[in-house]
N, C-alpha and C positions, 0 to 999 in steps of 0.2 A: 264196419267196426268189428274187430276180432272177438270181442266179448259176447257178441250176439250170436246165439246158437240155440238149437232146440233144447228145451229142458231148463234153460236159464229163466229166472223170473224177473219181473220189473224191479222188485226189491233188490235182487242181486245186482242188476245193472246200475241202480241208483247208488248202491254202496260203492261199486267200482268207480263211478263218476266222482263221488265224494273223495275217494282215495286219490284219483288223478288230480283233482283241484288242489288238494293239500300238497301233493308232490311238486306241483308247479307254482306254489305260492299264490294261488288264486282263491277268491271267495265266491260263493254262490250268490248270484243276483236273483235267482228264481225262488229258492226256498224262503217262505215267508211272504213272498210278494202276493198281495191280495189273498193271503191265507194258504197259498200253495204249499203242500207239505214236503216237497222233495227237491233234490238238486237238479234232476233232469225230468222233463215231461216225456213219458213213454206211451206212444199212441199206436197200437197195433191195428192193422186191417181197417175196419170202418170207423175207428176213432180218428177224427181229423186232427185235433190239437188238444193240448193241455191234459193229456192222459196221466192219471195218477198211478204211479208204480204200485203193483200189488204182488202177491205171492203166487199167482198163477203162472205156470211154466209156459214159455213161448212154444208154439207148435211148429213143426216142420212144415214148410210151405207158406208160412205167414210172411207178411212184411211189417216193419215197425219203424215209425218215425221217432227220432230222438231230438229233442229241442232243449238247449241249454243256454242260460245266461250267466255270464261271469263278470267279476269286477276285480280291479287291481289298482291300488293307489287312487281310488275314487273314480276311475274310468271304467266304462262298461262295454261289453260286446255281447252279441246275440247270434246264435247259429243253430242250424238244424239240418238233418239229412235223413233219408229213408233207406233202410238196408233190408236185404232178404234174410229170412231165418231158414238156413239150410237151402235146399233146392226149391225154387219157386216156379210157378207156371209162367208160360210165355206172356200171358196177359198182365200178370203182376209185374214182370220185368219191364214190359213196355210202359206201364203206368209210372214206375220209378224213373225210367228214362225220360218220359214226357215231363214229369215234375222238374227234373234236373235241367232240361232244356228250357222250360218256361222261366225258371229262375235265371238262367244265363241270359236269356233274351232281355229280361228286365234290367239286368246289370249292365249289359252292353250299351244301352242308350244313355246312361248316366254321365253327365258332364256339367261344367259350370254353365248356368243358364237353362238347364233342362227343366221342363215342367214335369211334375210327377205324373200328370196324365199321360205323358209319353211312356212312362214305365208301364202303366196299366195297359196301354194300347199294344205295346210290344208283347206283354205276357198274354193278352187275349188273342193276338194274332197267332202266336205259337201254339196256344191251346187249341184254337180252331183248326190249325194245320194238322194237329195230331189227334183230333177227334175226341178231346177230353173237355171237362168242365172245370171252371174255377169256383172254389168255395168263396162266394162273394163277401161274406161277413168277415173273412180273415184278410188283413191288410198289413202294410209295412208302416214303419215309424222311424223317427229320429232316435238316436242313441248317443249317449255321452256321459254326463255326470249322473244321469238316471238311466234305467233300463229302457223306459219308454218316454220319449220326448217328442214335441212337435218337429216336423209335420207328421200327422197321421193321415194315411191315404189307403184307398182300396184299389183293386184291380178292375172293378167294373167301370162303366162309362161315367167317370167323374168329371166335373167341369175343369177347364184349364184355369191357370192363374196362380198355382202354388209352385214357385220357381226355386230350384236348388242353386246354391252358390258355392264357390270354391271354399273348402273348409268344413262344409256340412258333412255329417256322417248319418247314414240312413240304412235301414235294412230293406232287403228284397226277399220276400218269403211267401210266394204263392203256394196255396194248398190246392192240389189237383185231385179230381175224382173222375171215375168213369161213368157216373150217372148224375142225377140231380144233386145240387149242392146244398140242399137245406139241412140244417143241423138241429140237434136237440142236446140238452145238457143232461148228463148221466146223474144218478142219485148221489154221487160223491160231490156234486156241486162244482166240479172243474172240468172233467172230461167232456168233450163235445164230439158227438157221433153223428154220422149221416142217418137221416130218417129212412133212407132207402136201403141201408145196410151195405152200400157199395164201398169198396176200398178207397182210401185216400193216400196220397204221398206228398211230401213236402221237402223242399230244400230252402235254406236260408243263409244269406251272407250279410255281414256288416260291411258297408262300403263307404270309403272316403271319397268325397266329390273333389276331383282335381280339375284344373283348367283344361287338361288334355283328355280327361275321361275318368273312368272308375278305377279306384284302387281297392281291391278286395282285401279286407283286413282279417277275414276268417278263412282258413285254408281249405 
């Protein structure tokens, strides 16, 4: 995202996201959700998810995850990506790439009749192949008339039996880290950070379940 650069604050990015939503006739589905105060969750470095934008400038070499939910005419979509802040280290670049590929692996298996446990298995296999860990408390969910709808699922070894059918819409949004995946909640009551201080990266798509396979609704 071009707006992300060293010296820009989370508050700046949130204002820009608000401007873009208005420009495209969209409403924020995140602001006010369970008390969240912003349009976009901004999670730098070791903040895994739900980062509350503040006025601290982003630093050269950091990475930052941007997570946004939108609605239009009563229908919702949810998406996230992780981007570099200026020039980043090779290790951080590899973490972003791993998160992107883990998300893609989960999306690829979606089809009519797919068990959500297959999504988790695909994400775990890709994470293992790349030597990274999944933050297990973060999972995917249905999306439609509400931002979060059933089915709710995680990427760890969950039991089979939750089957997707054509017409369902679901998110795939694994959060990946280079170390242990345990999280703690920051004093702001929303931001969730790794207890180890290790970086996190996330990609998320909203996906329509078609008879022939996945249809990604978020670009």
